[in-house]
C-alpha positions in Angstrom: -41.6 0.7 0.5 -38.1 -0.2 -0.7 -35.4 0.6 1.8 -34.3 4.0 0.4 -30.5 3.7 0.8 -28.2 1.8 -1.5 -26.7 -1.4 0.0 -23.1 -0.1 0.3 -23.4 -0.5 4.0 -25.2 -3.0 6.2 -28.4 -1.6 7.7 -27.4 0.2 10.9 -28.1 -1.4 14.3 -28.2 2.0 16.0 -29.1 5.5 14.9 -27.3 8.3 16.8 -29.1 11.6 17.2 -26.8 13.7 19.4 -23.4 13.7 21.0 -21.3 15.5 23.5 -17.5 15.1 23.9 -16.8 11.3 23.9 -20.5 10.3 24.4 -23.1 9.5 21.8 -26.9 9.2 22.4 -29.4 7.2 20.3 -33.1 7.7 19.6 -34.1 6.4 23.0 -31.5 8.6 24.7 -29.3 5.6 25.6 -25.7 6.8 26.2 -22.6 5.2 24.5 -18.9 5.8 25.1 -17.4 6.6 21.7 -14.0 4.9 21.1 -14.3 5.4 17.3 -15.0 9.1 16.8 -16.4 8.6 13.4 -13.2 6.7 12.5 -10.7 9.2 13.7 -12.8 12.2 12.6 -14.3 13.9 15.7 -11.0 14.3 17.6 -12.3 17.2 19.6 -15.4 15.1 20.5 -19.0 15.6 19.3 -20.6 19.0 19.1 -17.5 20.9 20.2 -18.7 24.4 21.1 -16.0 26.3 19.1 -16.6 24.3 15.9 -20.4 24.5 16.3 -20.3 28.2 16.8 -17.9 28.8 13.9 -20.1 26.7 11.5 -23.3 28.4 12.7 -21.9 31.9 12.3 -20.6 31.1 8.8 -23.8 29.5 7.7 -25.7 32.7 8.6 -23.2 34.8 6.6 -22.0 33.0 3.4 -22.0 29.4 2.3 -20.5 29.3 -1.1 -18.9 31.5 -3.8 -16.8 28.9 -5.8 -13.1 28.8 -6.1 -13.1 31.5 -8.8 -13.1 33.9 -5.9 -11.5 34.3 -2.5 -13.3 33.5 0.7 -12.7 33.8 4.4 -10.8 31.2 6.4 -9.0 29.5 3.4 -5.7 31.4 3.6 -5.6 31.1 7.4 -6.2 27.3 7.4 -3.7 26.7 4.6 -1.1 28.7 6.5 -1.8 26.8 9.7 -1.5 23.4 7.9 1.8 24.4 6.4 3.1 25.5 9.9 1.9 22.2 11.5 3.6 20.2 8.8 6.8 22.2 9.6 6.2 21.3 13.3 6.0 25.0 14.3 7.6 26.8 11.4 6.7 27.2 7.7 7.3 24.1 5.6 7.3 26.3 2.5 4.4 24.4 0.9 1.0 25.1 -0.7 -2.4 23.6 -0.1 -5.3 22.4 -2.3 -8.6 21.9 -0.5 -10.9 19.1 -1.3 -14.0 17.5 0.4 -12.6 14.1 1.5 -9.5 12.0 2.0 -10.1 10.2 -1.3 -10.2 13.6 -3.1 -7.1 14.7 -1.4 -5.3 11.6 -2.6 -6.7 12.1 -6.1 -5.1 15.5 -6.1 -1.8 14.0 -4.9 -1.8 11.3 -7.6 -2.6 13.9 -10.4 0.1 16.2 -9.0 2.7 13.3 -9.0 1.8 12.5 -12.7 2.1 16.2 -13.7 5.4 16.6 -11.8 6.9 13.4 -13.2 5.8 14.1 -16.8 4.7 11.7 -19.6 6.3 8.3 -19.1 7.1 8.9 -15.4 3.6 8.4 -14.0 3.6 5.2 -11.9 2.8 5.4 -8.2 4.0 2.7 -5.8 1.9 2.0 -2.7 2.0 -0.8 -0.1 -0.1 -3.9 0.2 -2.7 -3.6 3.0 -2.8 0.1 2.4 -6.0 2.1 2.0 -6.2 5.4 0.1 -9.9 5.7 -0.9 -12.7 4.3 -3.0 -12.6 6.4 -6.2 -11.3 4.4 -9.1 -7.8 5.9 -8.9 -7.5 5.7 -5.1 -8.9 2.2 -5.1 -6.2 1.2 -7.6 -3.7 2.8 -5.2 -5.2 0.8 -2.3 -3.2 -2.3 -1.7 -6.1 -4.7 -1.0 -6.7 -6.9 -4.1 -9.9 -8.3 -2.7 -11.4 -4.8 -3.1 -10.3 -4.5 -6.8 -11.9 -7.4 -8.6 -15.5 -6.4 -9.1 -14.4 -3.0 -10.3 -11.9 -4.1 -12.9 -10.5 -2.7 -15.1 -9.0 -0.2 -12.7 -6.8 2.7 -13.9 -3.3 1.8 -14.8 -0.2 3.2 -13.2 -0.1 1.7 -9.7 2.2 -0.9 -8.2 2.4 -2.4 -4.7 5.2 -3.5 -2.4 5.2 -5.5 0.7 4.5 -3.2 3.7 7.7 -2.2 5.6 9.9 -4.2 3.2 12.4 -1.8 1.8 14.0 -4.3 -0.5 10.7 -5.2 -2.1 9.9 -1.5 -2.5 13.2 -0.8 -4.2 12.5 -3.6 -6.6 9.3 -1.8 -7.7 11.1 1.5 -8.5 12.3 2.2 -12.0 12.4 5.3 -14.3 8.6 5.2 -14.8 7.8 5.8 -11.1 6.8 9.3 -10.1 6.0 8.8 -6.5 5.8 6.5 -3.5 2.5 6.8 -1.5 2.5 5.4 2.1 0.6 5.8 5.3 2.5 6.3 8.6 0.1 3.9 10.2 -2.0 1.6 8.0 -5.4 2.2 9.5 -7.8 0.1 7.5 -5.1 -2.4 6.8 -5.0 -3.4 10.5 -3.3 -0.5 12.3 0.2 -1.3 11.2 2.7 1.5 12.1 5.8 2.2 10.0 9.3 2.4 11.6 12.0 5.0 11.6 14.3 2.8 9.6 11.6 2.0 6.9 10.6 5.6 6.3 14.3 6.8 6.4 15.0 4.2 3.8 12.1 5.2 1.6 13.2 8.8 1.8 16.7 7.9 0.7 15.5 5.8 -2.2 13.2 8.6 -3.4 16.0 11.2 -3.1 18.3 9.1 -5.1 15.8 8.5 -7.9 14.0 11.9 -8.1 10.8 10.3 -6.9 8.2 12.1 -4.7 7.6 10.6 -1.2 3.8 11.2 -0.6 2.3 10.6 2.9 -1.3 9.7 3.3 -2.2 11.2 6.7 -6.0 11.0 6.3 -6.5 8.8 9.3 -3.2 9.4 11.2 -2.9 13.1 10.8 -3.6 16.1 13.0 -2.4 15.1 16.5 -3.8 11.6 16.7 -0.4 9.8 16.8 1.1 12.2 19.4 2.6 14.4 16.8 0.8 16.8 14.5 1.4 14.4 11.6 2.3 10.7 11.8 5.4 11.1 9.6 6.9 13.4 12.3 7.4 10.3 14.4 9.9 9.0 11.9 12.0 12.1 11.4 11.6 12.5 7.7 10.4 15.4 5.5 7.8 14.4 2.8 7.1 16.0 -0.6 3.3 15.7 -0.4 1.0 15.2 2.5 -2.8 14.4 2.3 -5.2 14.8 5.2 -9.0 14.9 5.9 -10.9 13.2 8.7 -10.0 15.2 11.7 -9.5 18.5 9.8 -13.1 19.7 10.2 -14.0 17.6 13.3 -16.9 16.2 11.3 -17.4 18.8 8.6 -16.4 17.2 5.3 -13.0 18.7 4.2 -9.7 17.4 2.9 -6.4 18.9 1.9 -3.4 18.1 -0.2 -0.2 19.9 0.9 2.9 19.9 -1.3 6.3 21.5 -1.2 6.1 24.7 -3.3 8.7 23.3 -5.8 6.3 20.3 -6.4 3.0 22.2 -6.2 4.0 24.6 -8.9 3.7 21.7 -11.4 0.0 22.5 -11.3 -1.3 25.3 -13.6 -4.7 26.8 -13.7 -7.2 24.3 -15.0 -5.1 21.2 -14.1 -7.2 20.3 -11.1 -10.3 21.8 -9.5 -13.3 21.3 -7.2 -16.7 23.0 -6.8 -17.1 22.8 -3.1 -13.5 22.1 -1.8 -12.3 24.8 0.6 -15.6 26.6 0.8 -16.4 29.1 3.5 -18.4 26.6 5.7 -15.9 23.8 5.6 -12.9 26.0 6.2 -14.7 27.8 9.1 -14.9 24.4 10.8 -11.3 23.6 10.0 -10.1 26.9 11.3 -12.0 26.5 14.6 -10.7 22.8 14.9 -7.1 23.7 14.3 -7.2 26.7 16.6 -8.7 24.6 19.4 -6.2 21.7 18.8 -3.3 24.1 19.1 -4.7 25.8 22.2 -5.1 22.5 24.1 -1.9 20.9 22.8 -3.8 18.1 21.2 -0.7 15.9 20.4 0.3 15.8 24.1 -3.3 15.0 25.1 -3.4 12.1 22.6 -0.1 10.7 24.0 -1.4 10.8 27.5 -4.7 9.3 26.7 -3.1 6.6 24.6 -0.9 5.5 27.5 -3.9 5.3 29.8 -5.9 3.4 27.3 -3.1 0.9 26.4 -2.3 0.2 30.0 -6.0 -0.4 30.7 -6.4 -2.7 27.7 -3.4 -4.8 28.7 -5.1 -5.4 32.1 -7.7 -7.5 30.3 -6.9 -11.2 30.1 -8.2 -11.5 26.5 -5.9 -8.7 25.2 -2.5 -10.0 24.0 -1.1 -6.7 22.9 -1.7 -3.3 21.4 -0.2 -1.6 18.4 -0.3 1.7 16.6 0.8 5.2 17.4 -1.0 7.4 19.9 -4.8 7.1 19.7 -4.7 5.2 16.4 -4.6 1.9 18.2 -5.5 -1.8 17.8 -6.0 -4.3 20.5 -5.2 -7.9 19.6 -7.5 -10.5 21.1 -7.0 -14.2 21.8 -9.6 -16.9 21.5 -12.5 -14.6 20.6 -14.0 -13.1 17.5 -13.3 -9.3 17.3 -16.4 -8.6 15.2 -18.6 -10.4 17.7 -17.0 -8.4 20.5 -17.6 -5.1 18.7 -21.2 -6.0 18.1 -21.7 -6.9 21.8 -20.0 -3.7 22.8 -22.3 -1.6 20.7 -25.3 -3.4 22.2 -24.0 -2.6 25.7 -22.9 1.0 25.2 -19.4 1.2 23.7 -18.6 2.2 20.1 -15.6 0.7 18.4 -15.0 -1.7 15.4 -13.1 -4.8 14.3 -10.3 -4.0 12.0 -9.2 -7.6 11.5 -10.9 -10.9 12.7 -8.8 -10.8 15.8 -8.3 -7.1 16.5 -10.3 -4.1 17.6 -9.6 -0.6 16.3 -9.7 2.2 18.8 -9.7 5.8 17.6 -11.4 7.8 20.4 -11.7 11.5 20.6 -8.4 13.1 21.8 -10.3 14.8 24.5 -11.5 11.5 26.1 -11.1 11.5 29.9 -9.6 8.8 32.1 -13.1 8.1 33.5 -14.5 7.6 30.0 -11.6 5.2 29.3 -12.4 3.3 32.5 -16.1 3.2 31.6 -15.3 1.7 28.2 -12.9 -0.8 29.6 -15.6 -2.2 31.9 -18.0 -2.5 29.0 -15.3 -4.1 26.8 -14.3 -6.6 29.5 -17.9 -7.7 30.0 -18.5 -8.0 26.2 -15.4 -10.2 25.7 -16.5 -12.5 28.5 -20.0 -12.8 27.1 -18.8 -13.6 23.6 -16.2 -16.1 24.9 -18.8 -17.9 26.9 
């Protein structure tokens, strides 16, 4: 029989069947320390009781009614998102719910075009960025090697050198509606922005009437040590997108915008069948309530310090970068992809984000013992590959 899945991914080396906290278990019940969390998704760990209970209860009550009607959880989750973006007080924004980060970014792009009006439609993003794999979000993604086989891509996107304010300014003219940036480029190699860069971008946008849109799909919701990555840089955005950690594994994304920007949308301008449905928002509500209760940003900071110090104790690690638990470890004289493969074989889940760097996005609830356990596996894997 033909392998039933399209070849978008390589065939998996491991099939996981259950998880608990920062541990995963495969079909033979082998245990793995998870330092990836589904790529920054399961921030509360696997099978978190509060999320599991919320989803189970909602599934037994109501799954879907469409966005023509109201449903439970949606208003509460939107209000919580707005408060977290305001770092504890209302940010005076409104939310559109989607099913993924790419869909959240599609919403942001359409909103920017509607807000800018005809002739003011271009979006400037950064090289090395990643904003999704739909045609529009792929066009926004600053990785030309991903474009070629899907040409022609939608028009209306430009790219500037990452963290180069002068190059960004050169890309801005009267046709630009928005600048779209990540606070930390995740897929691009875990490259954090700086206070000076984001302050400069905010100033340029203000001077030209351009929206500053922040893609928080990977960095958002406590991972960087703040509720949102942009809060590390002391600026206020016009639009914020998020997804991954919002449902702790349940597919849900959201696009938040200042009310003055959001009102550019009118009924019929943008829609979704499943976005913000009762099941997904039940998971998001439980996830956010739990994150607030445990002070997830503080937990992420503490765990990131422990992890970074442990990594720097390894001879092959030349440095770490990122923000909080969105981290990369740079290796010397060893292939990162080979190390990641050996780690998986020996019980540690992570991935290579560049040929020389490993990406680490463990659950925020990871313990010191689980960090130490992973370090031991990583150290042995590096030595095996190097030899």
